[in-house]
C-alpha positions as a Markdown table, in Angstrom:
| # | Residue | x | y | z |
|---|---|---|---|---|
| 1 | Met | 131.7 | 118.8 | 77.0 |
| 2 | Arg | 129.1 | 119.3 | 74.7 |
| 3 | Thr | 128.6 | 118.7 | 71.2 |
| 4 | Leu | 126.2 | 119.8 | 68.3 |
| 5 | Asn | 125.4 | 116.3 | 68.0 |
| 6 | Asp | 124.1 | 116.0 | 71.4 |
| 7 | Tyr | 120.3 | 116.9 | 72.5 |
| 8 | Phe | 118.1 | 116.4 | 75.4 |
| 9 | Ile | 115.1 | 115.1 | 76.8 |
| 10 | Thr | 113.2 | 115.8 | 79.7 |
| 11 | Ala | 110.9 | 113.5 | 81.6 |
| 12 | Glu | 109.0 | 113.4 | 84.7 |
| 13 | Ile | 108.4 | 110.7 | 87.3 |
| 14 | Glu | 105.2 | 111.5 | 89.1 |
| 15 | Asp | 106.1 | 110.0 | 92.4 |
| 16 | Val | 109.8 | 108.9 | 93.1 |
| 17 | Ser | 108.1 | 107.5 | 96.4 |
| 18 | Thr | 105.7 | 104.9 | 94.5 |
| 19 | Ala | 107.2 | 102.1 | 92.8 |
| 20 | Ser | 106.5 | 102.6 | 88.8 |
| 21 | Ser | 107.6 | 102.4 | 85.8 |
| 22 | Thr | 107.5 | 105.6 | 82.8 |
| 23 | Phe | 108.4 | 105.5 | 79.2 |
| 24 | Val | 110.0 | 108.3 | 77.9 |
| 25 | Ala | 109.6 | 108.7 | 73.8 |
| 26 | Val | 113.1 | 109.3 | 71.8 |
| 27 | Pro | 112.4 | 111.0 | 68.9 |
| 28 | Asp | 116.1 | 110.3 | 67.2 |
| 29 | Gly | 119.0 | 107.6 | 68.0 |
| 30 | Gly | 122.0 | 108.0 | 69.3 |
| 31 | Lys | 123.8 | 107.0 | 72.6 |
| 32 | Val | 122.8 | 108.1 | 76.4 |
| 33 | Val | 125.9 | 109.8 | 77.6 |
| 34 | Lys | 124.6 | 111.3 | 80.8 |
| 35 | Ile | 121.4 | 111.4 | 83.0 |
| 36 | Ile | 120.9 | 113.9 | 85.2 |
| 37 | Thr | 117.5 | 114.0 | 88.2 |
| 38 | Ala | 116.4 | 117.1 | 89.9 |
| 39 | Leu | 114.4 | 116.2 | 93.0 |
| 40 | Gln | 111.5 | 118.7 | 93.5 |
| 41 | Gly | 111.2 | 118.4 | 97.3 |
| 42 | Ala | 112.3 | 116.5 | 100.5 |
| 43 | Ile | 111.9 | 112.7 | 100.6 |
| 44 | Ser | 112.2 | 110.7 | 103.9 |
| 45 | Gly | 111.9 | 106.9 | 104.6 |
| 46 | Gly | 114.9 | 105.4 | 102.7 |
| 47 | Asp | 116.7 | 106.2 | 99.4 |
| 48 | Ala | 115.0 | 106.1 | 96.3 |
| 49 | Ala | 116.7 | 103.6 | 93.7 |
| 50 | Ile | 115.9 | 105.2 | 90.0 |
| 51 | Thr | 117.0 | 102.5 | 87.0 |
| 52 | Phe | 117.2 | 103.2 | 83.4 |
| 53 | Glu | 116.3 | 100.1 | 80.7 |
| 54 | Ile | 116.3 | 100.4 | 77.0 |
| 55 | Gly | 114.1 | 97.3 | 75.3 |
| 56 | Gly | 114.4 | 95.2 | 78.9 |
| 57 | Thr | 118.2 | 95.8 | 79.3 |
| 58 | Ala | 119.4 | 98.0 | 82.0 |
| 59 | Met | 121.8 | 100.7 | 80.7 |
| 60 | Thr | 125.3 | 99.8 | 82.3 |
| 61 | Asn | 126.0 | 102.2 | 85.5 |
| 62 | Ser | 122.9 | 104.7 | 84.9 |
| 63 | Ala | 121.5 | 103.8 | 88.3 |
| 64 | Ile | 121.1 | 106.9 | 90.6 |
| 65 | Thr | 120.5 | 106.5 | 94.4 |
| 66 | Val | 118.5 | 109.8 | 95.3 |
| 67 | Ala | 119.2 | 110.1 | 98.7 |
| 68 | Asn | 116.3 | 111.0 | 101.8 |
| 69 | Ser | 119.0 | 112.1 | 104.4 |
| 70 | Gly | 119.3 | 115.8 | 103.7 |
| 71 | Ser | 117.0 | 115.7 | 100.9 |
| 72 | Ala | 115.4 | 118.9 | 99.4 |
| 73 | Ala | 114.1 | 120.7 | 96.2 |
| 74 | Gly | 116.3 | 121.2 | 94.1 |
| 75 | Asp | 118.8 | 118.4 | 94.9 |
| 76 | Val | 120.8 | 117.1 | 91.9 |
| 77 | Asp | 122.2 | 113.4 | 90.6 |
| 78 | Thr | 124.0 | 112.0 | 87.8 |
| 79 | Ser | 125.0 | 109.3 | 85.9 |
| 80 | Glu | 127.0 | 108.7 | 82.9 |
| 81 | Pro | 126.0 | 105.3 | 81.0 |
| 82 | Ser | 129.1 | 103.3 | 80.2 |
| 83 | Ala | 126.9 | 100.5 | 77.8 |
| 84 | Ala | 123.7 | 99.1 | 76.6 |
| 85 | Asn | 122.9 | 103.1 | 76.2 |
| 86 | Arg | 121.7 | 102.7 | 72.4 |
| 87 | Val | 118.3 | 104.0 | 72.1 |
| 88 | Glu | 116.8 | 103.8 | 68.4 |
| 89 | Glu | 114.5 | 106.6 | 66.8 |
| 90 | Asp | 111.2 | 106.3 | 67.9 |
| 91 | Gly | 112.3 | 104.2 | 70.7 |
| 92 | Thr | 111.8 | 104.3 | 74.2 |
| 93 | Ile | 113.7 | 104.8 | 77.7 |
| 94 | Glu | 112.1 | 103.2 | 80.7 |
| 95 | Met | 112.7 | 104.8 | 84.5 |
| 96 | Ile | 112.0 | 102.9 | 87.2 |
| 97 | Thr | 111.9 | 104.0 | 90.1 |
| 98 | Asp | 111.8 | 101.2 | 93.3 |
| 99 | Gly | 109.5 | 103.1 | 95.9 |
| 100 | Gly | 111.9 | 102.8 | 98.8 |
| 101 | Ser | 111.5 | 106.5 | 99.9 |
| 102 | Thr | 108.4 | 108.2 | 101.7 |
| 103 | Gly | 106.7 | 111.6 | 101.1 |
| 104 | Thr | 105.1 | 112.4 | 97.4 |
| 105 | Gln | 107.9 | 114.0 | 95.6 |
| 106 | Lys | 108.1 | 115.0 | 91.5 |
| 107 | Leu | 112.0 | 113.7 | 89.8 |
| 108 | Leu | 112.7 | 115.5 | 86.8 |
| 109 | Val | 114.9 | 113.6 | 84.7 |
| 110 | Thr | 117.3 | 114.9 | 81.9 |
| 111 | Phe | 118.7 | 112.7 | 79.3 |
| 112 | Val | 121.7 | 113.7 | 77.3 |
| 113 | Ile | 121.8 | 111.8 | 73.9 |
| 114 | Arg | 124.4 | 112.0 | 71.5 |
| 115 | Arg | 123.7 | 111.6 | 67.9 |
């Protein structure tokens, strides 16, 4: 259930199939309580593993695997970080993809942050 204390940040991984790291600016402090991804097209060759870090520390239970088998535009995956998920005002969240898949596709990522 969402509260009035929740806010949302949407970011983009330009190519989920290329190993990379993307930083997202955070305007207000809080805890990341949910991460939701939406794939923009089919990937192949292997799954894409996405991890999330704050200050170089991985958020517990935040990793998402974007499966290549049967993948299509609009596929949604979620995680609910349970620890090491506190982000400070003017901080960043790092999104890391391992590049395990093939096929250039964007991945939109929404963070639900609770103040």
